[in-house]
N, C-alpha and C positions, 0 to 999 in steps of 0.2 A: 504492500500499501503505499502510494506518498504520501509525505509528512503533509498533516494538515493544520497551517496558523493560521489560529485568531487573534485577529488585531484591530487594536485603534488606531488609525496610519500616523495620525502624528506623536502616537506615544512614542517618547524617547525609551521607555522598557522594550517596546514590541520592537522600534531600530536595531536593538542590541543583538535580541534574538533575529532578526532579520538580516542580518550584515553576517554574523555569527556562520547560521546555515549556506548563505551562499559564497563565505571564505571558504566552506569546507567543501564545497561544489555537490553539494546536498542538494535534490530537485525538490519543490515543495511548491502546495498549493497554498496560496495566503485567501483568505477569507476577512476582508475588510469591513468595520463596522464604526456604527456612531455609538459613541456612549449609551448606556443601559442597552440598546439592543444587541452587542456584543455578551449578554448574558444569555440571552435567546440561542447566540449562536454557540458559545462555550457548552451550555446544554446537550447540543445536540452532537457535540465529540463526547461527552460525558467531564467535563473540564465543572471548574468552580465558578467564581464570581469575576474573576482578575484576569487580565493578559497581559503579556501574551501568553494563550495556551497551544501546547503541540498534542495535535493526534499523531501517536507514530504505532507501525506492530509491536513495540513493548511498549505500552500501554500511551496514558494522557500523562504529559510534563506541565505542570500548573503555571511555572515560572520561568522567568529570563535563566536564573542560574541552574534549576534543573535543567533548562534546555542545552545550554551550554556544556553541560557535565556528559549529556548524552551526546554531543557533538564530538566531543572531545575523546570520547571512548570509541569512537571511527574514526582518527585521524591516524596518520602514520606517525610514530615517534618521535621521528624529526621536525615534524610540523604541529604537535600538538599545542593547543591553547593552555591547558593546564600542564598536565604531564605530572611524573613523581619524583624530578631532579631539584636541585634548588629555585630553579627560574622556575620552573611550575609552581612550587610552593609560594616564592614571593607572587606570583600571575594570583592565586588562590586570595592569600593576604588581602591584595588589591583591590580585587572584584568585589570581596565582599567590604570593606570600605566604602568604595563608590556607591554600592548600590545601598547602604546604609547611611551615608552622612552627605553623597551628592545629591543621588537622584532626584528624592522629595523635595530636595532643597531648589532645586532648577525649574522640577516643573511649578513650584511657587512663584520664583521668579520670573519667571519666561511669562507665565499668564498675567504676573503681576505690571511688569513691565506692559501689556498689550491690555490692560485692566481697561484704561478710558479710549480705548477702537473695538467695542465689543464685535462691528462688524467683522474684523480682522481676524478675534476667537473663533467666530461665528463660520466664518469660511475653513478654516483649519481642519475644524470640527466635521463639517458636509465632503470636506475634498476627498474624493477616490471611494466614495461609498456608493450604493445604490441610491437611485433615485426617490423612491419610495423613502428612506430612511432621510436622504436630504431636506426633502419635502418634512416629513414628522420632524425635523428638528428646526426645520423654520419655524415652528408652532409650537416647540417646546422650549426653545433656545431661552426665553428670558425666564423660565424656571429655572432648568437649568445653570444657567449663568447665577445665579443667587445659591442656589446649591454649591457650586466651585465653590464662591466667595467661602462661604462658610466653610467646606469640608478642604481646603487649600489654603485656608487663614489670608486669602488675599487681602487684611490690613495694610495700613503704613506699616505699623510694627513690625508684622510677620513677615510681610516684603523687605523691609531692613533687614531680620533674623538671618531670611535665606541669603542673602548676598552676604553678611558676614562669613557664614558657612562654606559658601562658594568658593570665597577669597582663600580661606584657608584650604579649603581642599586645592585649588590651584595652585596655592603657594607650593605646596606640600608634592604635586607634581613636578612645579620647576624647579625645586630642590633636587627629586628624581634625576630629572635630565640634567643639570648643572656639570655634571661629571662628564658627560660628552655618551652617553649610554645611547643605541641607537631606536630601544624601548625601555617599555616601563620597568617589565621584570627583569632587563637584561640582555639577552643578546638575540631574542627570537622575540616576533610577535605573538601577543599572548591574549587570552581573556582579560587580562589587565588594559591592554590598549583597545580591544571592543568596547570595554564596558566605561570606562571613563571618557573615550571620543563618543560615543553614540548618547548619553547621558548628557555632558558637557554640551552636545550640539546645539540644543535652543538658544543657548547663550552667546554663540557667534556663527550661527544661518551656515553650514557648511555647505559646498555646490556636493550631489551625489546624495544628500540625505534619500533616503528611501521611502519615506513620508511627507507630507506637506510642510514646508515652511517657509513663511512670507522669501521674498527678495529683499535684504538690506535697504534699498534705495525704495523702495515702497511704502515704508513705514513712514510715519510722520519722524519728524528732524528730533526732535527730544528722545524719542524711541529710540532712533540708530545711534543717538549721542550713548544712552543709556549699553546699549549692547559693543557699542564700538570700546568700549574698556575694556570687556572681556578679548576680545578681536583682539587686541594689542597686546593682552597678558602672556608671558610663553608657554604657560597652559593650552590659552587659546590658539596660537599659533602652531601647538602641536595637532591640534582638531584638526585646523587649516590643510595643514600641511597635504601637498597632494599623497 
């Protein structure tokens, strides 16, 4: 069976899974959904309420780390994204740190940056999904936006906290790269690179992101200025590097 990946296209956690599958040359079917509708898509494959979820012949993998671990077990030893060597163990440590300390903060800061421009958020949530879901989201969006403000803590203090924590993570990445290493965990590309670059992507708007992100120049000037802070950071430049 071809693996089936249920996503919300703009989600950076979904980008993490999507990128890892593509990196490993694993053919898969993506089933993109709007928020809320993803729950029904998950039920069809036997998953819970969160995305990404991947249905495989080995069972359903309910989150991005489980998906990366499943991928890792299928890769040649010299290209594994985790592995059992020191680089692999460091990759596991960094992957966990970025998942726990970066992902949610980026989500809060990114939506916080766009909160004054709800039409941009609506476009991001409705891009790449079925016409029915897009039309339904047009009706549900005002209610959903209020829920996002509450759930993601999109308040001035919450956004400021998120940006402080992102700064700490970006600074840690810059410190790692300062010794000249080519990749975050050492001398090979690993889950640490996939995780940091995908979860940090909404702060720097890289080309090649698998879901919808706005072009920087399409955003209002004040939003552009807030994002350039991250794009100019050494860690941001690492995400943007070809």
